[in-house]
C-alpha positions as CSV (number, residue, x, y, z in Angstrom):
1,M,0.6,22.6,13.2
2,T,-2.2,20.0,13.7
3,R,-2.0,17.6,10.8
4,L,-4.2,14.7,9.6
5,K,-2.7,12.8,6.8
6,L,-6.0,12.0,5.1
7,L,-6.6,9.0,7.1
8,A,-7.5,5.8,5.3
9,I,-7.2,7.1,1.8
10,G,-9.6,9.7,2.0
11,L,-12.0,7.0,2.8
12,V,-11.4,8.7,6.0
13,S,-12.4,12.3,5.9
14,A,-10.7,14.4,8.4
15,I,-13.7,16.4,9.4
16,A,-12.4,17.4,12.8
17,L,-9.2,18.7,11.5
18,F,-10.9,17.2,9.4
19,C,15.5,-15.4,-0.1
20,L,16.0,-17.8,-0.9
21,A,12.8,-19.5,-1.8
22,P,13.1,-22.6,-3.9
23,T,11.0,-21.3,-6.8
24,A,10.1,-18.2,-8.7
25,W,12.9,-15.9,-9.8
26,A,15.5,-17.4,-12.1
27,F,18.2,-16.3,-9.7
28,C,17.4,-15.7,-6.1
29,G,18.8,-12.4,-5.0
30,F,19.3,-10.8,-1.6
31,Y,16.7,-8.3,-0.5
32,V,18.5,-5.1,0.4
33,A,16.0,-2.2,0.6
34,Q,12.3,-1.5,0.3
35,A,10.1,1.4,-0.9
36,D,7.5,1.5,1.9
37,T,5.0,4.2,2.7
38,S,7.6,6.2,4.8
39,L,8.7,7.7,1.5
40,Y,5.6,9.7,1.2
41,N,4.7,12.8,3.3
42,Q,0.9,12.2,3.0
43,A,0.2,8.5,2.5
44,S,-3.0,7.0,3.8
45,Q,-3.1,3.2,4.3
46,V,-6.2,1.0,4.3
47,A,-6.4,-2.8,4.6
48,I,-9.5,-4.5,3.2
49,A,-10.3,-8.2,3.8
50,R,-13.1,-9.3,1.6
51,S,-14.8,-12.6,0.9
52,G,-18.3,-12.9,-0.6
53,S,-20.3,-9.9,0.6
54,R,-18.4,-9.6,3.9
55,T,-15.8,-6.9,4.5
56,V,-13.4,-6.0,7.3
57,L,-11.9,-2.5,6.8
58,T,-8.8,-1.4,8.7
59,M,-8.2,2.4,8.6
60,A,-4.7,3.4,9.7
61,N,-4.2,7.0,10.7
62,D,-1.0,9.1,11.0
63,Y,-2.5,11.9,13.0
64,Q,-0.2,14.5,14.6
65,G,-1.5,17.0,17.0
66,E,-3.7,17.2,20.0
67,V,-5.8,14.1,20.2
68,A,-8.7,16.1,21.5
69,N,-9.0,17.6,18.0
70,F,-9.0,14.4,16.1
71,A,-12.1,13.1,14.4
72,M,-13.1,11.4,11.2
73,V,-16.2,10.7,9.2
74,V,-16.4,7.6,7.0
75,P,-19.4,6.7,4.8
76,V,-20.5,3.1,5.5
77,P,-23.2,1.0,3.8
78,T,-25.1,0.0,6.9
79,V,-25.7,0.9,10.6
80,L,-22.9,-0.6,12.6
81,E,-23.3,-2.1,16.1
82,E,-20.7,-1.9,18.8
83,G,-19.5,-5.4,18.1
84,Q,-18.7,-4.6,14.5
85,V,-16.1,-2.0,15.5
86,N,-12.7,-2.8,16.8
87,V,-9.5,-0.9,17.7
88,G,-6.7,-2.7,15.8
89,D,-3.0,-3.3,16.3
90,P,-1.0,-0.6,14.5
91,A,1.8,-3.2,13.9
92,I,-0.5,-5.0,11.4
93,I,-0.5,-2.2,8.9
94,E,3.3,-1.9,9.2
95,R,3.6,-5.7,8.6
96,L,1.5,-5.5,5.5
97,D,3.5,-2.5,4.2
98,T,6.9,-4.1,4.7
99,F,5.8,-7.5,3.4
100,S,4.4,-6.1,0.1
101,A,6.6,-3.0,-0.5
102,P,8.6,-2.8,-3.8
103,R,12.0,-4.1,-3.1
104,L,15.6,-3.7,-4.3
105,V,17.7,-6.9,-4.6
106,E,21.3,-7.5,-5.5
107,Y,23.3,-10.2,-7.2
108,F,27.1,-10.7,-7.5
109,D,28.5,-11.9,-10.8
110,P,30.6,-15.1,-10.5
111,D,34.1,-15.5,-11.7
112,P,33.7,-15.9,-15.5
113,C,36.8,-18.1,-15.6
114,Q,35.2,-20.7,-13.3
115,P,32.7,-23.2,-14.6
116,Q,29.2,-22.4,-13.2
117,M,26.7,-24.9,-12.0
118,E,23.4,-24.9,-13.7
119,Y,20.3,-24.8,-11.6
120,L,16.8,-25.9,-12.7
121,L,14.6,-23.1,-11.4
122,D,11.1,-22.1,-12.3
123,A,10.8,-19.3,-14.7
124,A,10.1,-15.9,-13.3
125,P,6.6,-14.4,-13.6
126,T,6.6,-12.0,-16.6
127,S,3.6,-10.0,-16.1
128,P,2.2,-8.9,-14.4
129,A,-18.0,13.1,19.6
130,S,-17.9,12.8,23.2
131,G,-19.7,9.7,24.2
132,A,-23.3,10.8,24.6
133,I,-25.1,13.5,22.7
134,N,-27.3,15.5,25.1
135,Q,-31.0,15.3,24.9
136,S,-31.4,19.0,24.1
137,A,-29.9,18.4,20.7
138,R,-32.5,15.8,19.6
139,A,-35.1,18.3,18.4
140,A,-32.5,20.1,16.4
141,E,-31.4,16.8,14.9
142,A,-34.9,16.1,13.6
143,E,-35.1,19.6,12.0
144,L,-31.8,19.0,10.2
145,G,-32.9,15.6,9.0
146,V,-30.1,13.9,10.9
147,T,-30.7,10.7,13.0
148,V,-28.3,9.3,15.5
149,E,-28.7,5.6,14.8
150,S,-26.3,4.4,17.5
151,E,-23.5,5.5,19.7
152,F,-20.9,3.7,21.8
153,T,-17.3,3.8,23.0
154,V,-14.6,1.3,21.7
155,G,-11.2,1.6,23.2
156,E,-10.1,5.3,23.0
157,Y,-12.8,6.2,20.5
158,D,-16.4,7.5,20.9
159,I,-18.4,6.3,17.9
160,V,-21.6,7.8,16.5
161,I,-23.5,6.3,13.5
162,L,-25.5,8.9,11.7
163,S,-28.0,8.8,8.8
164,A,-29.1,12.0,7.1
165,Q,-31.7,13.2,4.6
166,E,-29.8,16.0,3.0
167,S,-26.2,17.1,3.0
168,D,-26.7,20.7,4.2
169,G,-28.4,19.4,7.3
170,L,-25.6,16.9,8.0
171,E,-23.0,19.6,7.5
172,T,-24.9,21.8,10.0
173,W,-25.1,19.0,12.5
174,L,-21.4,18.3,12.3
175,R,-20.6,22.0,12.8
176,Q,-23.0,22.3,15.7
177,N,-21.3,19.3,17.4
178,D,-17.9,21.0,17.1
179,Y,-16.6,19.4,13.9
180,R,-14.6,22.1,12.1
181,I,-15.5,21.2,8.6
182,P,-13.8,22.8,5.6
183,R,-15.9,24.7,3.1
184,G,-17.4,22.5,0.5
185,A,-18.2,19.5,2.6
186,S,-21.9,19.5,1.8
187,E,-21.2,19.0,-1.9
188,L,-19.1,15.9,-1.3
189,L,-21.5,14.5,1.4
190,R,-24.5,14.7,-1.0
191,P,-23.7,11.6,-3.2
192,Y,-23.4,9.4,-0.2
193,I,-26.7,10.5,1.2
194,R,-28.3,9.8,-2.2
195,Q,-27.0,6.3,-2.0
196,D,-28.6,5.9,1.5
197,M,-25.2,5.4,3.1
198,K,-24.7,6.0,6.8
199,F,-21.8,7.9,8.4
200,F,-19.4,6.4,10.9
201,V,-18.1,9.3,13.1
202,A,-15.3,8.8,15.5
203,K,-13.8,11.1,18.2
204,V,-11.2,10.5,20.8
205,N,-12.5,9.8,24.3
206,I,-9.8,11.7,26.3
207,A,-10.4,9.9,29.5
208,E,-10.0,6.5,27.9
209,F,-7.0,7.7,25.9
210,D,-5.2,8.9,29.0
211,Q,-6.0,5.8,31.0
212,S,-4.8,3.5,28.2
213,G,-1.2,4.8,28.3
214,I,-0.9,4.6,24.5
215,Q,1.2,7.2,22.7
216,K,-0.5,7.2,19.3
217,L,-4.0,6.6,18.1
218,R,-4.6,3.1,16.9
219,P,-6.3,1.9,13.7
220,L,-10.0,1.5,13.6
221,Q,-11.6,-1.6,12.1
222,I,-15.1,-2.1,11.0
223,A,-16.9,-5.3,9.8
224,Y,-20.0,-5.2,7.7
225,E,-21.9,-6.9,4.9
226,S,-22.7,-5.3,1.6
227,P,-22.8,-6.3,-2.1
228,R,-20.6,-3.2,-2.8
229,F,-16.9,-3.8,-2.8
230,M,-15.8,-0.2,-2.6
231,L,-13.7,2.4,-0.9
232,P,-14.9,6.0,-0.7
233,I,-12.2,8.6,-1.3
234,R,-14.0,11.8,-2.1
235,L,-14.4,13.0,1.4
236,G,-10.7,12.8,1.8
237,M,-10.3,15.6,-0.8
238,I,-12.2,18.1,1.2
239,N,-9.2,19.8,2.7
240,A,-6.5,18.3,0.4
241,Q,-4.1,20.9,-0.9
242,A,-2.2,18.6,-3.2
243,A,-2.3,15.1,-4.6
244,Q,-2.7,12.4,-1.9
245,D,-1.0,9.0,-1.9
246,L,-3.1,6.0,-0.9
247,V,-1.9,2.5,-0.5
248,V,-4.6,-0.2,-0.3
249,Y,-3.9,-3.8,0.9
250,L,-6.6,-6.0,-0.5
251,M,-6.9,-9.5,1.0
252,T,-9.1,-12.0,-0.8
253,P,-9.4,-15.8,-0.8
254,H,-9.2,-16.6,-4.5
255,G,-7.0,-14.2,-6.4
256,Q,-6.2,-10.6,-7.2
257,A,-8.6,-7.8,-6.4
258,E,-8.9,-5.3,-9.3
259,L,-10.5,-1.9,-9.8
260,T,-13.6,-1.8,-12.0
261,N,-13.8,1.9,-12.6
262,Y,-10.2,3.0,-13.1
263,R,-7.3,1.5,-15.0
264,K,-4.7,-0.6,-13.2
265,V,-1.1,-0.5,-14.4
266,N,1.8,-2.6,-13.2
267,I,4.5,-0.5,-11.7
268,P,7.7,-0.9,-13.8
269,S,9.5,-3.9,-12.5
270,N,12.2,-6.5,-13.1
271,V,14.7,-4.1,-14.4
272,D,18.5,-3.9,-13.9
273,I,19.7,-0.6,-12.5
274,P,23.2,0.7,-11.5
275,V,24.6,-0.4,-8.2
276,F,24.9,3.1,-6.8
277,V,21.1,3.2,-6.5
278,K,21.5,1.1,-3.4
279,D,22.3,4.3,-1.5
280,E,19.5,6.3,-3.3
281,F,16.7,3.8,-3.5
282,G,14.1,5.9,-1.7
283,Q,14.7,8.8,-4.1
284,F,14.8,6.4,-7.1
285,Y,11.4,4.9,-6.3
286,T,9.6,8.2,-5.6
287,D,11.0,9.8,-8.8
288,M,10.1,6.6,-10.8
289,F,6.6,6.6,-9.4
290,Q,6.1,10.2,-10.2
291,A,7.4,9.7,-13.8
292,S,5.1,6.7,-14.2
293,Y,2.1,8.6,-12.7
294,N,2.6,11.5,-15.2
295,R,3.2,9.1,-18.1
296,E,-0.1,7.3,-17.5
297,G,-2.2,10.4,-17.2
298,Q,-2.4,10.7,-13.4
299,N,-5.6,8.7,-13.3
300,V,-4.5,5.1,-12.8
301,A,-3.9,2.8,-9.9
302,F,-0.4,1.1,-9.8
303,L,-0.1,-2.5,-8.9
304,E,2.9,-2.8,-6.6
305,Y,2.5,-6.4,-5.3
306,A,0.2,-9.4,-5.9
307,W,1.1,-12.7,-4.2
308,N,-0.5,-15.4,-2.1
309,M,0.5,-15.8,1.5
310,A,2.0,-19.2,0.9
311,G,5.3,-17.7,0.1
312,C,7.4,-14.8,-1.3
313,D,10.5,-14.4,-3.4
314,P,12.5,-12.5,-2.5
315,C,10.9,-11.9,0.9
316,S,11.3,-8.4,2.2
317,A,9.7,-9.4,5.6
318,P,8.5,-12.7,7.2
319,I,5.3,-14.1,5.9
320,L,2.3,-13.0,8.0
321,T,1.3,-15.7,10.5
322,P,-2.4,-16.9,10.7
323,E,-2.8,-14.8,13.9
324,E,-1.5,-11.7,12.2
325,L,-3.8,-12.3,9.2
326,R,-6.7,-12.6,11.6
327,K,-5.7,-9.2,13.1
328,A,-5.6,-7.8,9.6
329,G,-9.3,-8.8,9.2
330,V,-8.9,-12.1,7.4
331,F,-12.0,-13.7,8.9
332,W,-12.2,-16.9,6.7
333,I,-9.3,-18.7,8.4
334,D,-8.8,-19.7,12.0
335,R,-5.7,-19.0,14.1
336,N,-4.1,-22.2,12.7
337,G,-4.5,-21.0,9.2
338,Q,-7.3,-23.4,8.3
339,Q,-10.4,-22.4,6.3
340,F,-13.6,-22.4,8.4
341,A,-15.6,-23.8,5.4
342,P,-14.4,-27.3,4.3
343,Q,-13.4,-26.2,0.8
344,G,-10.1,-28.0,0.7
345,R,-8.2,-24.7,0.6
346,R,-5.1,-23.6,2.5
347,R,-3.8,-20.5,4.2
348,G,-2.0,-19.8,0.9
349,D,-5.4,-18.9,-0.5
350,V,-5.2,-15.6,1.2
351,F,-4.1,-13.4,-1.7
352,I,-2.8,-9.9,-1.1
353,T,-3.0,-7.2,-3.7
354,R,-1.2,-3.9,-3.1
355,L,-2.5,-0.9,-5.1
356,H,-1.0,2.5,-4.9
357,V,-3.1,5.4,-6.0
358,R,-2.1,9.1,-6.2
359,Y,-5.3,10.9,-6.5
360,T,-6.7,14.4,-6.9
361,R,-10.3,15.6,-7.1
362,D,-10.2,16.2,-10.8
363,K,-8.5,12.9,-11.8
364,F,-10.4,10.6,-9.4
365,P,-14.0,12.0,-9.4
366,E,-15.4,8.6,-8.3
367,D,-14.9,6.3,-5.3
368,L,-12.8,3.2,-5.9
369,M,-14.8,0.2,-6.9
370,F,-13.2,-3.3,-6.7
371,Q,-13.9,-6.9,-7.7
372,E,-12.2,-10.1,-6.7
373,T,-10.9,-12.1,-9.7
374,G,-9.6,-15.6,-10.2
375,N,-6.3,-14.2,-11.4
376,T,-3.6,-15.8,-9.3
377,Q,-0.7,-14.4,-11.4
378,L,2.2,-13.2,-9.2
379,F,3.8,-9.8,-9.4
380,Q,6.0,-7.6,-7.4
381,G,7.8,-4.3,-7.8
382,R,11.4,-5.6,-8.0
383,Y,14.6,-3.8,-9.0
384,V,17.9,-5.5,-9.5
385,M,21.5,-4.5,-8.9
386,R,24.2,-6.8,-10.4
387,H,27.7,-6.3,-9.0
388,A,30.4,-6.9,-11.5
389,F,33.1,-9.5,-10.7
390,E,36.2,-7.6,-9.5
391,G,38.8,-10.3,-9.7
392,E,41.5,-10.6,-12.4
393,A,39.6,-13.1,-14.6
394,L,42.6,-14.0,-16.7
395,C,41.0,-16.2,-19.4
396,E,39.3,-15.6,-22.7
397,A,35.8,-15.8,-21.1
398,G,37.0,-13.3,-18.5
399,E,38.2,-10.9,-21.2
400,A,34.9,-11.1,-23.1
401,Y,33.1,-10.5,-19.8
402,K,35.2,-7.4,-19.1
403,R,34.6,-6.1,-22.6
404,S,30.8,-6.5,-22.1
405,L,30.6,-4.4,-18.9
406,P,30.7,-0.9,-20.4
407,E,27.7,-1.7,-22.6
408,R,25.9,-3.3,-19.7
409,F,26.5,-0.3,-17.5
410,E,25.3,2.0,-20.2
411,Q,22.1,0.0,-20.6
412,E,21.5,0.2,-16.9
413,A,22.1,4.0,-17.0
414,Q,19.7,4.4,-19.9
415,T,17.0,2.4,-18.0
416,L,17.5,4.5,-14.9
417,A,17.2,7.7,-16.8
418,R,14.1,6.5,-18.6
419,L,12.3,5.4,-15.4
420,T,13.1,8.4,-13.3
421,G,13.9,11.4,-15.6
422,W,17.3,11.7,-14.0
423,N,20.0,13.4,-16.1
424,I,21.9,10.7,-18.0
425,N,25.3,12.4,-17.7
426,D,24.8,12.6,-13.9
427,I,24.1,8.9,-13.9
428,R,27.1,8.1,-16.1
429,A,29.4,9.9,-13.7
430,K,28.4,7.5,-10.9
431,L,29.0,4.3,-13.0
432,P,31.9,2.0,-12.0
433,D,35.1,2.1,-14.0
434,V,36.0,-1.0,-15.9
435,A,39.7,-1.9,-16.0
436,A,40.6,-4.4,-18.7
437,N,42.8,-7.4,-17.8
438,P,44.6,-8.3,-21.0
439,I,45.7,-11.9,-21.3
440,P,49.6,-12.1,-21.5
441,W,50.7,-12.9,-25.0
442,W,52.6,-15.9,-23.8
443,Q,50.0,-17.5,-21.6
444,N,48.9,-20.1,-24.2
445,L,52.2,-20.3,-26.0
446,W,53.4,-23.6,-24.5
447,G,50.0,-25.3,-24.7
448,N,49.2,-24.8,-20.9
């Protein structure tokens, strides 16, 4: 079955088918797993680089089916010229995902009978169309109130920029030009027309696609200027049968980007969970996210990562290079990582905010509106496994340590049940056994 996973958050309407770092965490763990977008069946991804009124938007698609049937319609604030549109590198979205994904880390308890070195470490953060439209269609366009503002081909895509006077005319134009629009499109198009927005329409140029030799459609990038820092999601709900997952990577120069019209909640983080979760981390995270989503009323955005590009701890992937950041749309640095404007700032001033939204038409009736803040507080979705020491530990401290483990394991089980809704007895059945190592009665008899 042809499937369009609601490209670019719904921002993209499918209208055709239609560690080790020296600072930060108190004890540096080893990254062992991540909760990336592959966990979700219908997850759209969008990267937004924003500074001042300038925006570069990268729309990743996960389209499966005949490329000839692919098309998308995106509301944009201005008429775009050919030079403002680019076909991006699909690896960039994957890099942003793996770099910012919630991660599982593990630690190993030391021998409690051996003196431990103390390390001075910083405290952990605590908070968080085919190319040309034939001339015979021009008269019909005028009658429908639709104007073709520009049209061009970029890579494997034919692009048309439209303006419209009313939504019924735009819907009719799209149908007449072989866009199989789901019922109800006119209602969702109307608010964008009232805001005098234009419509970026992309189809696959089959000849260019075949000649390129690529196997999958690549992301589309658009660059524009507008005082509005926003992401339209309503068109993506036209043919949605269920809640859609959207992951937005926001890159700004001075601090976190936040929503202005919906609540933002930090995803539960920095919790100790049982070690068996290492083999079930994907299921753990999806169930925890669903439980958090329900608990918060299904109308919030979850912060999964907020960090500057100067570092990470623990790192789930290498830091993006200046060249990769440029490919992701970060236009205010050069390929050496230097600011174009002499503001005395560094590459580390590229701040990435990862927001995860699960949205439905009734819970998210408005498009997402953002603002850049000066908040540089660091946050990540981070989940910790602590392996118990398995040696004999024949000392009083070792005995005390062994006696403490059942309570610790129970606390981890309770935390896991609370976060996910999993059955506590099923969790307990997977906890490790604790074997006590009693100190021989004679060990200290002779003063040894």
